[in-house]
N, C-alpha and C positions, 0 to 999 in steps of 0.2 A: 200563521196557522201551524200548530205542531202536528207532526205525523209520526207514526211508529211502525208502519207496515214495511218499511224498507230497511231501516237500521236496527230495528228491534228495541228502540228506545225513543222517547220524545225528542224530535229534532225539528228545526225550522224548515218548513216546506220549501222556501226559496233556495235553501242550500242542500236539498235532498238530491242525491245522484240517481234519479230515476224519473220516468215519465209517470208521475203520481198526481192524481187529481183528488181534491177533497170537496165533498158536498157537505156544506155546513147545515146546522139545524135551521138557521134562518132561511137558507135557500130551499130546503125541503118544504117549509111552511108556505113559502111564496111561489112554489112551482105549480101548485094545483094537482100534482100527481098524488094518487091515493094508494099506491102500492110501491113496494121496495124496488121491484124490477123496472117499473115505469120511470122511477126517478133516475135510473142509470142512463136515460136518454140525455141527461145533462152533461155526461162525461165526454170530453173530446175524443172522437175516434171510436167510441163504444156504440155498437149497433144493437138496437132493441126493435124487434118486429113482432106484432101480435099474430099468432097463428089462428086463434079463435078467442072465445070469451075468457077462457081460463088457461091458455097456454101461450108461451112466448118463445121466440127464437132470439138468442143472444150471440154476440161475437165481438171480439176485439183482435185486430190485426190478423184476421183471416179465419176461414172455415166455420162461419156462423151456422147455427141450426138450433132446432129444439132440443136435440141431443148434442150439447156442446161440451166436449170433454177437456178443453184446454184452459178452463177457468176455475181456479180455486176460490171458494167462497166461505166466509166465516161470519158468525154473529157472536160477539163477546167471547171469541176464541173457540166457539163450537163449530166444527166443520159441518156445513150443510150440503156439501158436494156428495152426490149419491153414486156409489160405485156400481150399482145395478145397471144403470144405463150411461154412466159418465155424464153427469150434468146436475142441475138443480131443479127440484120441483118448486118453481117460483110461486105457484098458486097458494101454497101453504106457508110461504115466508111472509107473514103479515104482522110484523111487530107494530106496536103503537108508535107511529112516526113522530108524534109529539115528544116521545122519550128517547128518540135516537139523537145521540150527541153529534155523530159525524159518520160519513161513509167514505173511507179511503179506498181509492181504486188505482191499482198499479196497472198501467198498460205495458206489458212486457213480463219477463220471467220474475218470479219471486220464490223459487224453489228452495233456496238456501235456508230461509226462515220457515216457509210454509209447506215444503215437501212436494212430492210428485203431484202432477196435474196443475201446478201453478206454472203453466207453460207460457200462455199468451197473456195472462193477467191474473190479478187477485182482487177480490172484493172483500173488504174488511169493515164490518159494521160494528160500531161501538154504541151502547146505550148509556143513558145517564145514570148516575148513582141515585139511590133512593134518597140520599141527603139533599139532592137538588130538586126533588119533586114533591115537596110538602104541599099540602092543600088538595083541592079538588079540581078536576078537569072533566068537563062534559062537552061533547061535540056530536052533532048529528045533522043529517040532511038527506037529500036525494035529488034525482033528476031523471033524465031520459035513459042514459046508459048506466050510470051509477044509480040504480033504482032506489037504494036505501042503504044507509050506513049509520052506525052509532058507536061512540067510543066513550068510555068512562074510566077514570083513574082517581084513586085517593091515596095520599101518602102522608106520613107523619112520623114523629119521633117517639119511639117506644120507651127509651131511656136515654141517658146521656151518652152520645156517641153511637146510638143504635137507631136506624131509620128503616121503615118498611113501607112499601107501596103495593097495592093490588090494582089490577086493571082488567078490562075486557074490551073486545072489539068485535063488531059484527058487520059483514059486508054482503050486499046482495046486488049482483050484476046481471044486466040484461044479456040475452043472446045476441049473436052476430047475424049479419045478413049473408046469404049465400051469393057467390059470385054470379051465378046464373039466375038470380032472383029468388024471392021468398026468404023466410027466416030459418036459420038453423036452430035446432033445439039444443043449445049449449049454454043456457043460463045457469047460474050457480050462486051459492051463498056459502059463507064460512064464518065460524065463530072461533075466536082465539082469546085466551085469557091466561093470567099468571100473576105471580107475586115475586118481589125481589127485596132482599134484606141486605143492608150494608152496615157493618159494625166496626168500630175501632176497638180491637182487642188490646192494644197498647199504643204508645205514642206513635210508633212507626209500623204498626202491624194492623192490617185491615183484612176483614173477611167479607166476601160477597157470596150470597147464595140466592139462587133463583129457580123457579119451577114454572113451566108453561104447558098448556095443552090446547089442542085444536080439534075441531070436528066440522065436517061439511054436511049439514043436514039435507041440503037440496043441491045436487051436483049433476046436472044434465050433461051428457057428453055425446059427441058424434065419433064413431069409430069406423075405420075402413075395414072391410072384410073381403079379402081377395076371393073372387069367384062367387061371392054371395049376391043376393038380389040387390041390384042397383049399386053394388060395391060398398054399401054402407048400412049402418043401423044406429039406432038411438037408444039411450037408456041412462041409468043412474051409475055414477061412479062413487063408491063409498071411500071416504078418506077420514082418518083420525090419527092422532099421535100426540107426543109430548116429550118433554125432557126435564131433567134435574141437573143443575150445574153448581159447582162450588169453586171459588177462587180465593186463594190465600196469598197475600203479598206482604213482604217485609223489606224495609230499607234501612241502611246504615250510612251515616255520613250525609253530606250535602253534595249538590251537583258540582261544587267547586273543589271538593276533596279529591285527591289523587288515588284514594283507596275506597271511594264510595261504592256501595254494592246494593243490588236489588234482587230479591228472590221472588219467584212466582210459582205457585203450584196450582194447576187447573185440573179438575176432574169432572166428568159428566157422563150421564147415561141418557141415551136417546132411543126412542122407539116409534115406529109408525106402521100403520096397517092401511093398505091401499088395494081395493078391489076394483080392478080396471074393467071397463066395458070391453077392452080388447080381448078378454078371455082368460085372465089369470089374476090370482090374488097374491100379494106380496106382504110379508111381515118381516121387518128388519129391526134389529137391535144393535146398538153400538155402545161400547164402554171405552172411555178414553181417559188416559192420565198423561199430563204434560208438565214438565218442569223446565223453568228457564231461569238463568242467572246472568245478571249484568254486573260487570265489575270494571272499575278503572284500575289499570296497572301502570302506575306512574302518571306522567303528564302526556304520554304519547299513545298509549294503547287503551282503546275502549273495546272491551271484549264482551260479546254475548254468546252464551252456549246453552245447550239444553238437550234433553232426552225425553222420549215419550213411548207409550205403548197403546195400541188400539186393537180391540177385538170386535169383530162383527159377525153376527149370525143372520143369514138371509134364508127365509123359508118362502117358497113359491108353490102355488097350487093351481092347476088348471081348473077353471070353473065351467068349462063347456065340454065335458067328456061325451063320447069316447074319443073324438078326434078334434081336440082343441086347435084353433088356428094359431095360438101363441102359447108356448110352454118353455120350461127350462129343464135341461137334463144334465146333472141331477137336479132334483127339486130343491134340495137344501144344501147350503154351503156355509162353512165357517172360514173366516180369514183373519190373519194377524198381521200387524204392522209394527215394527220396532224401528225407532229413529234416534239419531244423534246428529247434532249440528254444532258448528262453531264458526263465529264470524268476528274478525278483528278489524276495527277502524283505526288506522295508524295516521297520526298527525306528522306530516313531513315538514311542513312550514306552519308555524302557529297561526291559526285563524285564516289560513290561505290555501294550503295544498294538503289533500288527504287521499288515502288509498284504503279501500275496503276489500278484504279477501275472506272467503269463507266457503263452506261446503255442507251439504246435507248428505248424510249416510243413512240409507234405509234398507230394510229387509222386509219384503212383502211375500204373501203366500202365492202370488201369481208369477212374478218374473224374477224372484230372488233378490239379490243384492244390487242396489242402485246407488251411484255416486253422482251428485249434482252440484258441481262447483260454480262459483261466480267470482268475478273481480270487477271492482268499480273504482274510478278515480274522479276527483273533482277539484276545481280551482275556483276560488272566490277572491279575486284581487281586491274587491271592495264590496260594500253592501248593495251595490247596484248590478253586479254581474256574477253569474255562476255558469261555468262550463263543466260538463260531465261526460263521461264515456263509460261503457260497460260491455263485458262479454260474459255469457252464461251458458250453461248446459243443463237445462231441465229435461225431465222425461214425463211421458204420459202413459200410465199403466192401463192395460186392457180392462174393459168393463165385463160384467157377467154376461151381458148380451153378446159380446164378441167371443165369449168362451163357451156359454152353455145354451144359447138360444136355439129353439126349434120353432120355426115360423112357416106355416102353410101358405105358399104363394099362389095357390090355385093351379091354373095351367102352367105357371112359371116354375113349378116344382117346390122345393123346400129350401129355406135359408137356415143353416145350422152354424152354431159357434164352433170354434177350434181352440183347444187348449194349447196349441203350439204357437199362438200369436205371442209376440214379445212386445216390450215397451217401445213406444215411439220416441224418437230423439230429436233434439233441436240444438243447434249452435246459434245463439242470438247475439247480434252485434247492434249496439245502440249508442246514440250520442244525443246530447241536448244542450240547450242554451236558454238561460233565463236572464232577462234584463229589465230593469226598472228605470226607464229614461226620465220619468217624472214621478213625483211622490204619489200621483193618482193613477199611474198607468204601469201595468206589468205585462210583459210579453213572454210566453213560454213556447219553445220550439223543441220538437223531438223527432228524430229520424231513426229508422231501423232497417236492418237486413236480417231476415230469418232464414236459416238453412235447415230444412227438415229432412229426416231420413227415417226409414222403417215405418212409414205411415200405414195404418191399417185400412184396407179397402175390402169391399165385397166383390168376390170374383166367382164367376160361374165355372165350375170344374167339370160339369157334365150337364146334359140336357135337363136333368131332374134335380141338380144340386148346386146351390150357391153357398159359399162359405167365406170366412174372413182370413186374410193373409197380410203379412207385412210386405207390401209390394212397391209402393210409390214413394216419391220424394217431392219436395216443393221448395220454391224460393219466394218468400213474401217480402215485399219492400213497401215502404210508405213514409209519410211525414204527417205530423200533427202540429197544428198551430193554435194556441189559445191566447186570448186577450182578456184582461180585466181592466176596466176603466171607470173612474168616478169623475165625470165632467163637472159636477157640482155636488155639494154635500148630500142633497136629497135624491140623487139619481145615480144608479150603478148600471153599467152595461157589461155583459159577459158575452164573448163570441168565440167561435172556434171553427176550424176547417180541417178536414182530414182527407188524405189520399191513400188508397191501398191498391196494390197490384199483386195478384196471386198467380204464380207460374207453376202449374202442376206438371210433374215429370213422371213418366212411366205409369200414369194412372190408367186403370182399366176403362174400357168403353162404358159410358153411361155414368161414371162417377160424379161428373159435373162439379168437381172440387173448385174449379175456377169461377163458378156461377153462384156461389153461396152468399157473396158479400157485395154490398154497394161499393163502387169504386170511389165515389165522392160523397162526403157528408159535410154539412155546415149548419150552424145554429147561431142565433142571436137572442139573448135573453135580457130583458129590461126590468129593473126594479125601481119604481118611482114612488117616493113619498110625497104625494100631492100636498098633504097637510100632516100634522102630527097624528091625526086619526083616520086618514084616508090614504090607501095604497092603490096603485095601478101596476099590475104585474103582467108581463106578456112574454111569449117565447115563440119564435119562428124556427122550425126545423126543416131541413131538406135532406131527403134520403134518395140516393141514386137508384137506378133500376137494378133488379136481380134477375139473372137468366133462368133460374129454376122455376118449377111449378107453373109452366106455361107462360113464363115471363111476367114478373111483377114490375109494373111501371114505376118510374120515379114519382115522388110526391112531395108536396109541401104540407106541413102540419102547423097550424096556428092555434095557440092557446092564449086566451085573454081572461084576466081575473080582476075583480074589484073587491077590496077588503075595507070594511068600515067599522070603526069602534065608536059607537054612539055614546056609550058610557063606559066607565071603568069596568074591567073584567068581562065585557061582552064584545064579541067579534062576529060580524056578519060578512059573508063573502058569496059572490056569484062567479061561476067559472063556465066558460065555453071552451070546448076542446075539439080538435080536428075541424076547425071552422072553415078551412079552405075548400073542402069537398063534402058532399053529403055522405059519401062512403068510398072506401078504397081498400084493396087488399094490401097486406104488408108482408106476409110470409105464408108458408104451407107446411104440411106434414110429409115427411119423406119415407119413414119406415113402413107405415101402413096408410097409404094415401087416402085422404078424405076430401070432401068438397072444400074448395078454397073459400075461406071466410073473408068478408069485407068488414072493416072497422068503420062504424058510423059516427057522424057528428053527434056530439053530446053537450048537454047543458045541465049543471047541477048547482044547488045552493047549499050553504052550510051555516050553521050557527054554533058558536063556541063560547063556553062560559068557563072562566077560571076564577077560583076564589080560595 
């Protein structure tokens, strides 16, 4: 499996010096997951917990939550990390999974290539070229929780070397069950569509252009209102947005040439409008330009360097005057980010011993100049063994919530942002070992020790005022083990186990930083080809208990699916999800507490036609 998220160029996964996991296109199809964020459950050590029907808590190597600021995420090079609250709006990240080529997930820092906020991990989604998606694709179905969904795509060749595809996707999901009984009014639906063009401008020059848009016509939401009747209210959340992206690549020489080069220029514009039931409207626009250059300098130096500029305009407006429970002061903000990075992979012993050194240099509008260096070394004595170690220093920049928020806490006073908060810092130590004892068996082990400083916490500074300060530190340690085994040609087994311990230091009372993550997680996934036309796919997940939100108990999740292809081009499948229990809670909301939702057992059917 080739990966690019660690070295900046295509390299063999087995010899990549990082804890990186690749979700392949085939695994996506056979997982039964219908959303991008749900598919991340398959990543060893990656935590995914549903908060309610449309919100998820995520985490990797510590500090999980619905507002998760330590994970950088990209789709085709476009950053989907949102600086307003430091996290990802996973509900609107609904690409056509049929056209996703791979999802590369780094567990651990990736700041040298991907910049600030790539602290605990990176999610890098790559979609397929329009040249690979000629023909028609139709898929649809529904069930108890996945009430209805439909997907369509058509692609073809416009001219020699020029391909285009257009697609659309609709999702309608049922609401969740309240922990104390009854149903929550949080059902929702969303439509997303777009087009992509790939063209050969010359023999070694390619252009990719894409545009997408989305809208949620029916988006019910439950919001916590401190001091309000029953502490909650229901209503609609209006969501819409889209982007346009262009990428130009040019290559010279071949991979065996000592002076081979590859240039890439990426530019995009992204905008979204979100009217939250919490009491404010946000309109955000992003313009980004990124240049990268990969060059071989002789036989020993493999250099990747690049520079970029990003401009963001954030406009917020309170929708419940005169005393909104949630507002930003000032209402409008502009931010700029200028970046430069360089990374050199040095071959010390040919095909055996390597060192990678690099750093990201950034200047942002919030904390000024940031340097994020990293160093990695790995040894591959033969094709069956790889040992690696790394040390990195990434940073996490403050969100607009931590700087500009004004939140009415009712009797608890007011939570306000602080412009004096600085970036959070991490010194990360990692090591790993991959071994292939048999041609059909691969074992991947990674261990880490994370030393955090200047962590941002909420602190009460007076009876009526709570604000944000850089106060605490933490020491996170853990180990992750993953196994891939093919006992026979028709059967593949994937398994993993992860252990995480969070030791928070100097944390304020009530921060509960140590209670956000499951200490133990494991999973076993099975892909069985019963015949050439019949598949049996299954997955068993275990998630340990979480101390927050009135204690979330540990749970098992069992997914089972049968896929049958009765004739060419037609695929029928039936899936059962969360089969071990009728319902269970997975996570909760922390900023504005709402009733804890319980995720229910679900069954759905799907029919897919390709021609």
